[in-house]
N, C-alpha and C positions, 0 to 999 in steps of 0.2 A: 142286668139291672131292671129292664122293663118287666120281666117275668116276676121278679120280687115285688116290684111296685104294684102290679095287678094283684098279687097275693095279699098285700097289705090293704089295698083299697077295697077289694071285693070279698075277702075271706072272712069267715067266722073265726073265732079264737081257736077252735079245735083244728081247723085246717092249718092255720099258722103254726100252732104248737107242733102239729105233726111234721110240717116242713122243717121247723127248727130242730126237732128231735132227730130227724133223718140227717140233717146237716151235721149234727154233733155226734151222730152214731149212737144215740141213746134212745131209750123207750120211755115215754111219759106214762106214768102210772095213772090208773083210773082213781076216782075219788073213793070208790069202794075198797080198792087195794090199799090206799093210804089210810083209810079208817081201820082196816084190819091190822095194819102195822101199828097204828096208834093204840088200838085196844090192847094189843099184846104188851106194848110198853107201859100203858097205864096199869094193867093188871100187875105187872112186875113192880112198878113204882109204889103200889099200895102195900107191898110186902116189906119185910125187914131183913134183907140180905145184902151182901156186897153188890151183887148185880142189880138189886132194886135201887140202891143208891145211885148207881151209874145211870140207870134208865131214868130215874127221877131228875138227876142233874141235867141230863140231856134235854128232857122235856121242859124243865124250868128255864134252861138257856134259850130254847126256842120260844118260850112264853114271854120272857122279858130278859133279853141278853145283857142289858145294862145293869140289871140287879143281880141276876144269877149267872155265874160264869161256870164253864166246864173245862176241866183239864183233859184235852184230847188224848194225851198219853194214857190217862186212866181208862179211857174207852177201850183200849187195846186188850184189857183184861176181862172182857165180857164174852159170854158164849156166842156162838155163831148165829143162833136164832135171833137173839135180841140185837146183835150187831147189824144183821141184815134188815131187821125192822127199822132200826135207826137210819140206815142208809136209804131205804125206801121212802120213809117219811120225809127225810131231808131233801131227797130228789124231787118228790112231789111238791113240796113247798117252794123249792127253787124254780122248777120249771113252770109252775102255775102262778108264781108271784103271789103266793098266799102267806098268811100268818097263821100260827097255830091256833089263835083264838077264833079263827073261822072254822076250826074242826072240833074244838073241845070247849066246853063251857067253864066259866070261873068256878062253878060249884064242883065240877069234876076235878079241877086242879087244886082246890082248896086243901084237901087232905095231904097232897104232895107238898104244897107250900108249907103247911104246918109242920110236917115231919122232916122234910129235907131242905127247906128253904132258908 
C-alpha cells in the first residue's frame, strides 16, 4: 500500500496509467493511435454501407449514449479492421477517462448525426 500511495501522491498521470495498465495486463494506447482508429471509423461512418452504419452507431453511442444506442450483437457483423478500431478507441477512452467530444468536433460528427442519428 505505501508504494501505491507514493505513486498517487508523486506521480504524473502517465506513470499512474502505466502502473494501472501493467496491473490489468493491458497496454494504454497513445492519443495518436486513438486518433488513427477514430479517423478510420469516421471515414467509414461517412459512407453508405452496412459497416458504415455500424461504425456510425458506435461513434454516436460514444458521443451521446443516452440519445444514441448501439446493439452490441450487431457489432459482431463488422470486418476485423473496423472492429479492432472500435476496440482501440473504446480502450483509449476507458483508460484515459476521456469523452469522444475531446477527440472529435461537433462539426465532424454532424454528418453522421444527420445520416445515422
